[in-house]
C-alpha positions as CSV (number, residue, x, y, z in Angstrom):
1,M,151.2,84.3,-49.5
2,R,149.5,82.0,-51.5
3,R,151.9,80.9,-54.2
4,T,154.3,80.5,-51.1
5,I,151.3,77.6,-49.7
6,I,151.0,75.9,-53.2
7,L,154.5,75.7,-53.4
8,L,155.1,74.0,-50.5
9,I,152.0,71.5,-51.1
10,L,153.0,70.9,-54.4
11,C,156.8,70.0,-52.7
12,M,155.7,67.8,-50.3
13,L,153.5,65.7,-52.8
14,S,156.5,66.1,-54.6
15,G,158.7,64.1,-52.7
16,G,156.0,61.6,-51.6
17,L,156.4,60.7,-55.2
18,L,160.1,60.4,-55.3
19,K,159.5,58.0,-51.8
20,A,156.9,55.9,-53.8
21,Q,159.5,55.5,-56.6
22,M,162.0,54.2,-53.5
23,Q,159.5,51.6,-52.3
24,I,159.1,49.9,-56.1
25,G,160.8,46.6,-55.8
26,N,162.3,44.7,-58.4
27,D,159.0,42.2,-58.5
28,R,158.1,42.9,-62.2
29,R,154.5,40.8,-61.8
30,V,152.8,44.2,-60.2
31,N,150.0,45.3,-62.3
32,L,150.1,49.1,-62.3
33,S,146.6,49.1,-63.1
34,K,145.7,47.5,-59.6
35,V,147.6,49.8,-57.2
36,V,147.5,53.7,-56.0
37,S,149.8,55.6,-57.9
38,M,150.6,59.1,-57.2
39,G,151.8,61.3,-60.3
40,V,152.6,64.8,-62.0
41,K,151.0,66.3,-64.7
42,F,152.2,69.0,-66.7
43,G,151.1,70.8,-70.3
44,V,149.1,74.1,-71.4
45,N,145.8,75.8,-71.7
46,D,144.4,77.4,-74.7
47,A,142.4,79.5,-72.9
48,M,139.6,82.1,-73.6
49,M,136.5,83.9,-72.0
50,K,133.3,83.3,-73.0
51,Y,131.1,86.8,-73.3
52,T,126.9,86.9,-73.5
53,D,127.0,90.7,-73.9
54,G,125.3,90.7,-77.9
55,E,128.8,92.6,-78.8
56,L,131.3,91.0,-77.1
57,K,130.8,87.7,-78.1
58,D,130.7,88.4,-81.7
59,L,134.6,89.3,-80.5
60,N,137.2,86.8,-81.8
61,P,140.1,85.7,-79.0
62,T,143.4,85.0,-80.3
63,Y,145.4,82.0,-78.7
64,S,146.3,82.4,-75.4
65,I,148.7,79.7,-74.7
66,K,149.2,79.2,-71.0
67,P,151.1,76.7,-68.7
68,S,149.3,74.0,-66.4
69,F,150.6,71.8,-64.5
70,G,150.0,69.5,-61.1
71,V,150.1,66.9,-58.8
72,Y,147.8,63.8,-58.6
73,L,147.0,60.4,-57.1
74,E,145.2,57.7,-59.0
75,I,142.8,54.7,-57.1
76,P,142.0,52.1,-59.4
77,V,138.0,51.1,-58.6
78,M,137.6,48.2,-60.5
79,S,139.7,47.1,-63.7
80,W,138.2,50.2,-65.9
81,L,137.1,52.6,-63.9
82,S,139.4,54.9,-61.7
83,V,139.3,58.1,-59.4
84,S,142.4,60.6,-59.8
85,P,141.8,63.6,-57.7
86,E,144.5,66.4,-58.6
87,L,146.2,70.0,-57.6
88,M,146.4,71.6,-60.1
89,Y,148.3,75.5,-61.4
90,V,146.5,77.0,-64.4
91,G,146.5,79.9,-66.6
92,R,143.3,81.4,-67.5
93,G,142.3,84.4,-69.3
94,T,141.9,85.5,-73.2
95,M,143.1,88.2,-75.8
96,Y,141.4,90.2,-77.8
97,S,142.5,93.1,-80.5
98,Y,140.0,94.8,-82.2
99,E,139.4,99.1,-83.6
100,T,136.5,100.5,-81.9
101,K,133.7,102.7,-83.7
102,N,135.9,105.7,-83.4
103,S,138.7,103.9,-85.0
104,Q,140.9,103.3,-81.9
105,Q,143.2,100.2,-81.7
106,V,142.5,98.3,-78.6
107,D,144.8,95.2,-77.5
108,F,142.9,93.6,-74.4
109,K,144.3,91.1,-72.0
110,I,143.6,89.2,-69.4
111,N,146.0,87.1,-67.9
112,S,144.7,84.7,-64.6
113,R,146.1,82.4,-62.0
114,Y,144.9,79.8,-60.6
115,V,144.9,76.5,-58.0
116,D,142.3,73.7,-59.0
117,F,141.0,70.8,-57.1
118,R,139.8,67.8,-59.5
119,V,138.4,64.8,-59.1
120,P,138.9,63.4,-62.7
121,V,136.6,59.7,-62.9
122,E,138.6,57.4,-65.7
123,F,137.0,54.8,-67.8
124,Y,139.4,52.6,-69.3
125,M,139.6,50.1,-72.3
126,Q,142.4,47.7,-72.1
127,L,143.4,47.1,-75.4
128,S,147.3,45.4,-74.0
129,R,148.5,45.5,-70.6
130,T,150.6,48.3,-71.5
131,F,148.2,50.4,-73.5
132,K,145.0,51.6,-72.7
133,P,142.9,54.4,-74.3
134,F,140.1,56.1,-71.8
135,A,137.5,59.0,-71.4
136,F,137.1,61.3,-68.4
137,V,135.1,63.5,-66.9
138,A,135.7,65.4,-63.5
139,P,134.4,68.1,-61.1
140,D,136.8,71.8,-61.5
141,F,136.9,73.7,-58.2
142,G,139.3,76.5,-59.1
143,Y,140.6,79.9,-57.0
144,V,142.1,82.6,-58.1
145,L,146.0,83.0,-57.4
146,S,146.7,86.3,-59.2
147,G,147.2,87.9,-62.5
148,Y,146.4,90.9,-64.5
149,I,144.0,92.8,-66.9
150,S,145.6,95.1,-69.7
151,Q,145.2,96.9,-72.5
152,K,146.6,99.0,-75.2
153,K,145.1,101.9,-76.8
154,D,146.5,103.8,-79.5
155,G,149.7,102.7,-78.3
156,V,149.2,103.9,-74.6
157,S,149.1,101.0,-72.6
158,E,147.5,100.2,-68.7
159,E,147.6,97.5,-66.5
160,I,145.5,96.6,-63.0
161,E,146.1,93.8,-60.6
162,I,143.3,90.5,-60.5
163,G,141.3,91.4,-57.1
164,S,138.1,90.5,-55.7
165,A,137.0,94.1,-57.4
166,N,137.2,93.0,-60.9
167,M,137.5,89.2,-60.5
168,K,135.7,85.9,-59.2
169,E,138.0,84.8,-56.5
170,Y,136.7,81.1,-57.3
171,D,135.0,79.2,-60.4
172,I,133.6,75.9,-60.9
173,S,133.6,74.2,-64.5
174,A,133.6,70.5,-65.6
175,L,136.3,69.0,-67.8
176,I,135.7,66.2,-70.0
177,G,138.8,65.2,-72.9
178,L,140.3,61.5,-73.6
179,G,143.6,59.8,-73.5
180,F,146.3,57.4,-74.3
181,R,148.0,55.5,-71.1
182,F,151.2,53.6,-71.4
183,D,152.8,51.4,-68.9
184,V,156.2,50.6,-68.9
185,Y,157.8,48.0,-67.0
186,M,161.6,47.8,-66.0
187,P,163.7,45.4,-63.9
188,K,163.5,47.6,-60.9
189,T,160.5,49.7,-61.6
190,A,157.5,50.6,-63.7
191,L,155.7,53.8,-64.8
192,Y,153.3,54.9,-66.6
193,V,152.7,57.8,-69.4
194,K,149.8,59.5,-69.8
195,L,148.4,61.8,-72.6
196,T,145.4,63.6,-72.5
197,A,143.4,66.4,-74.2
198,G,140.4,67.9,-72.6
199,Y,137.8,70.6,-72.9
200,N,137.2,72.7,-69.8
201,Y,133.9,74.5,-69.4
202,G,133.7,77.3,-66.5
203,L,130.2,77.7,-65.2
204,L,130.1,80.6,-63.0
205,D,130.3,83.6,-64.4
206,T,133.6,85.3,-63.4
207,Y,133.1,89.1,-62.9
208,S,132.8,90.0,-60.0
209,R,130.3,91.2,-57.5
210,M,131.8,94.9,-57.5
211,E,131.8,94.9,-61.0
212,K,127.8,93.4,-61.3
213,N,127.0,96.1,-58.8
214,E,128.8,98.9,-60.2
215,S,130.7,99.6,-57.0
216,A,133.9,99.0,-59.5
217,V,134.2,100.8,-62.4
218,S,135.9,99.3,-65.5
219,G,138.2,101.5,-67.5
220,N,137.6,99.4,-70.9
221,T,134.1,99.1,-71.2
222,N,134.1,98.3,-75.2
223,A,136.0,94.9,-74.1
224,Y,135.0,94.9,-70.5
225,N,131.3,95.4,-70.7
226,I,129.6,93.7,-67.4
227,T,126.0,93.8,-69.3
228,G,126.3,90.3,-69.6
229,D,128.0,87.4,-67.9
230,R,131.8,86.1,-68.8
231,Y,133.2,82.1,-68.5
232,N,136.1,80.5,-69.0
233,R,137.0,78.1,-71.6
234,G,140.2,76.4,-72.5
235,V,141.3,73.1,-73.9
236,E,143.9,71.5,-72.4
237,V,146.5,69.0,-73.5
238,M,148.5,67.8,-70.7
239,I,151.3,64.8,-70.1
240,S,151.0,62.6,-67.0
241,I,153.7,60.3,-65.6
242,G,153.0,58.1,-62.5
243,M,154.4,55.7,-60.2
244,P,153.1,53.0,-57.7
245,F,152.8,52.8,-54.1
246,Y,154.2,49.1,-54.1
247,R,156.7,47.7,-51.3
248,E,158.3,44.8,-52.7
249,T,157.3,41.7,-49.6
250,G,159.9,39.0,-48.7
251,S,162.9,40.6,-49.7
252,C,165.2,38.7,-46.8
253,S,164.5,35.5,-48.5
254,N,166.6,36.8,-51.1
255,F,169.4,36.7,-48.6
256,R,171.8,33.3,-49.9
257,K,173.6,31.2,-47.2
258,S,176.9,32.6,-48.6
259,N,176.2,36.5,-47.4
260,R,175.0,35.4,-43.7
261,W,177.7,36.2,-41.4
C-alpha cells in the first residue's frame, strides 16, 4: 500500500512536469533563473551505516550502491538563492563480510528503502547565463517503506523483512553537497541539467525501540550488536532535469491578417 501511494504521487508530479513543458512558449527571453521550475532527478546512493559499538565500528563495509530518484520544485528567491523541495525514493543500507572469533565466515546485508522529503537550499555562483556552480544544504526527513536484513554464515542463508521490530520507522538527516547547473535554451523550449554530489549524514539511531528494550532479539549478534547506535550515511550522485512553468503571453498578436477569416 505504501509503495502504491508513493508511485501515484510520483506519477501525478511527473504529469505536472509534462504539462509545464507544453506551456513553454517560443520566447527565448525567458530567464530560467527567475521562474519556478519542476524537474525529475535520478542517480545512485553509495550507502553505508555507521556503528558506535566498539567492535562493529572497526569493521570495513563493502560498497553498497542503491538507486535514488524523485521529483522536485525549484523556487528562486534571489538571483543567487533557490529553495527546491523534493520527494525522493532512496535506497539505503550496508554490507559487511567478516570472520567471527570462531572462524565462521559471515556476509551481512541491510537493504532498506525510504521515501524522503527534503528542502534543499541552493547557493549559486553565476559564471555565465548558462553555467552556474552551486552549493546546497538540506534537512532530510525519511520514512521506511520496506527492505530486508540478511546474513549468510558458513553457506547457510537467512533473511527477514524490515519492520518496526528491527528498524526505526523514520529518520532525520542532513544533506550537504556541490553541483553544476547548465541552462539550455532552444527555439520552442528551455530546460536545465544539474549534476550534484552530496553527503547524507544520518542524525537518528536506526535501531528500533523493540531492539533497544530487548523485546526483539537479533539472530546475528556479531554484526547486529545493539549495545551502541547505528546511523545512516551515504554519498549521493544525482542528475536533475528541470523545466520552467512558463506560458507565452500575447500569442494572438502572432496571427497575420492573411490567416484570419
